[in-house]
N, C-alpha and C positions, 0 to 999 in steps of 0.2 A: 163856734157856739159849745158851749159847756157839756160834757156827758156826764155831770155828777148828778147824781138820782135824787130826788128831795124825797125824805122818809115821809111815809102816812102819817098825818098829824097823831092819830091814836099812838102811833109808836115813837113819838117825840117824847123826850124827857120833858118833866116838869122844870120849870126855871130852877137853875140851882144857883147857890153862892159857891163859889170857886176858888179853891187855895192852893199855891203851890209852893212845894218844899223842893228848894235846889234852885234858884234864879240863874241856871248857867242858860244855855243860848234857844234851849228847847222849850222850857218849861213857860217864859214870859210870852212867847209867839202861840203856843196853844193856848192859852188863858184869855190872850187879845182876842184869838179867833173865836173864841167860846164866847166873849164878851159882845162881838157883833151878831153873834146867833142870839142873843137877848139874856145870858146867863150874867151873872154879877160877882166879879172878882172880889174877895173881901178881904184876904191874906197871904203876903208871900214871906219865904224865907230866904237869907243869903247870908253870906260869910265874908266873902272876900268885898274888897271896893267895888270890882268890876260888876261883879252880882248885883250888888246896890244900884250902881248907875244904870244897870241894865234894867231893872226892876222899875227906876222910876221912869226910864224913858218910856217902856214898852207899857206899864200900867200904873199911869201918873195917878198919884192921890190914893194908891191902896198901901196900907201901911206893912211896913218889914217888922216881922215878929218870931218869935222861937217856932220851931217845927211843931212842938207839941200845941201851941196857941193856935196855928194855922188850922190845925185838925178842929181845934176846938171851935174855930167860926164857920168851917165851911162844909156844906153838903158833899162836895165834890173835891176830892184832894188830889192833885198831881204830883205825883213822886218822879221828879227828873232830875235823879243824881246819876253819877257814873255806876256802869255796871256790878263794878267791885264792890262799891258801897250799898247797894241796894239790899240785900239781904239783911246786913246787920241794921240798917236803918229802920225796915220795917220790924224785927224782932223788939228792937229798942222802943218804938213807938207801941207795938200791942204789950210789951211787959210794963210799961209805965201808965197804961189805962187812955193813953190818949185817943185811943181808937173809939170811934162811937157805932152801936149796932146800927144798921141802914146807911152808913156812910159809904158813897163809892169812893173805892181807893184806887186810883189810875196809876201804873207806873208805864214808861217810856221805853224802857231796855228792848232791844232787837234782841238780845241774848235769852231774856227768862221769859216764859209764859205765865200764867196767872198762880202757879202752884207756889211762887217765891212770895206771893201775899197769903199763903196758910195761916200764919201767926193771925193776922189782920180778921182772916175768915173764920176763925176761931173765936174772935172777939166779935163777931156779928158785922163786920165789914162787907161789902159787895167787890170783889177783886176784879179788875178789867187790865189788861194788857193791850195798850194802844201803841204800835211802834211806828211813827211816820219815816216813812222810807224817803227821806230828804235830808239834805246837809242846811245846816243852821248858819247864819252870820253874825245872829244875836241882834240883829235890826229888824225896823219893822218891815222891811223887804219879805222877810220870812212868812206874814201873814198873806202875804199874797200869794205868795210860792205855794201855799197849801191846799190851793184850788186845783184839784185834779189829781193830789198827790195820793197815791196808795199808803194805807196803813196796814202793817200785819198785827190782825187782831185774834186775841186768845183770851177767853173767860168760859165760866161754868155756861152749860146750854142755855138755863133758865135765864141769863144774863146778855145774851148773844143779840138780840132785839136793842137792848141798850147801849151796849156797846158800838152795836153799828151806828145806831141813829145819831150817836155822839161823833162818831167820825164824820158822818154825812155833814151833820151841822157846822164842822169846820172845815166844809169844802172837800175833804177828801173822799178818798174811794176805800170802801174796807175790803180785805182779803184776808181770809180765814186762815189760819195757819195752827194747826195741831201742837199741843204741847211738846210734844217728843221732836218735833221737827224745828224747833226754836232756835237752837244752835247752828244747824245746817243753814236754814233761811237768813239768818245773819252774817254767817260766814260766807254766802252768796254774795249779800249787800256790799259786805268790807271788800272782798274779792273785786268787784266791779267799780265800785264808787271810791273808796278809801286808797288802793292802789292805782288807780286812775289818776287821781292827783299827784302822787309821786312819779308816774311814769312821765307826766307832761312837765312837770319841774324839770325832771332831769332832761328831756328833750329841749327845751326851753335854753338852759344852761349850756347844752353842748352847742344849740345853735349860737349863742352868744360867743363861745368859744371859738366856733367857725366863722365869726365875722358878721353875722345876721344882726343888723341894727334893732329890727322889729319881729323876735321871735314867734310873741304873741299874733302880732298879725299874720305871719307866716304859717303857722299853725291850726288858727281858727278855720278856715276853709278846708282845709285836710282834715281835722280832726272831726268838725260836724259832720261832715262826708262820711267818714269811715265809722262814724256813731250811727249815723243814719241808715247806712248799708248794713251795719252788724244786727242792728234791732229788727230791720226787715228781714233779712236773707241767713241770719247764722252765719254757720262756716263757708256757705256759700261765698261771703264776702270778702274772705280771706285773700289777699295780693300781698307783694313784697316779693324780696328776694328768698326767704325760706318759703313759701309757697311754691315758688317756680324752682327750687331747688338750685339755684346760684351758690354754689359753696364757695367760689373764689370771694365772692362780694361778702359773704356773711364771715369768709377769713380777714377780708381788710378791714371790716366793722371792728372786730374784736380786736384785732392790732392797734387800730387807732383810739378804741375807749382804754387799750394798756397804756397808752401814751399818755393820753389826756386826762382820763376820768376812770381811773383804776376802780373807783369804789360803784361804778356802773356796770362791769363786766358780769357779774354773778346773776344779777337782772336780767341783763341781756339774754345770756346763756339760756337759762331757766325758761324765757318767757320764747326763746326763738325755739328749745325742744317741744313745748307743749304745742307751739305753733307748728312745727314740722310733724307731731302727732297726729294732730286735728287734721292738716291737711294729707296726711296720709291716707286716713281713715275715710275720708271723703272722697279721695280719688283727685285731689286738686295736685298734689305731689307726686310726680312719676316715679314708681320704684328704683327704677336705673338712676335717677338722679338722687336719689335717697341718702346711697351710700355715701358719697364724699360729703355730702351735708351733714349726715351725723357723725361722721368722722370729726368733723371739725368742731361739732357742738361736744362730743364728747371730750374733745383733747383742751379746745380751748385755745387753740394755736393755728397757726398758719396751715393751710390746707390746700386742697385743689385750685389750682388759679383758673378762675374763669371770666367770661363777660360779664361785666358790673351791669346790673340792673337799674331802672330808673326807681322813682318811690311809689309808684303805684301801689 
């Protein structure tokens, strides 16, 4: 059963015309979701062939026009461009007079709050920062994944209800993030999600090297259980040779990585050190076992030989 709360009718925004500036993976999905809620996409901008194909697939019959024309047609404009491009885009649109008073201007950057939209605010726009905490594929499945997705929401107090109502209409759960906390919020998501993809991809490559024919099938149940345990129990879910203090096993890991995947050694050592610190702090790693382990991690070379553990 869905836990998404439905907004009070009096808090729901009026039916809006919607435009998208930047037809990457995020913008078309959000616009399609808003369309399901009764809003009407009217214009989208995209430069690359991939962006245009994505817009045509996700928003059929919606015209592809320049960014200024998107703003001229829409009551609600989604600015879904890369973080580094956002400040310049906002300044350019404001300077050219493309921004209209009373227009809802929404960006989806995790890094920025609503202040990056100040040039548009001075032109009379209503600034909202709505960041979906979700990875996107650029396909229609993204619209389904928005159900129950948390959004990092930052906006002026007087626009808070409107921002939260839009998120709820897209099936999401609004989570209020203070302006000054946006970079930390975004760093936390990148640490958990983006780095996870790198770790999993490296793990699959190493398993293939070790002769495993279906590393995805092997990792699926293990990683699913690890993620579930971590979300439920936090640091109490830590297991494996580092948490147990098996210095010999960790030294063997480092030696094998140096032979077969030297590019993975630095990441392994960094994550193992972080794991050891957390295991020590929470009483999972016994201090008398930590010295040899930390020596291996500090040197990145073979250390004390111990009994190899399992992959728990």
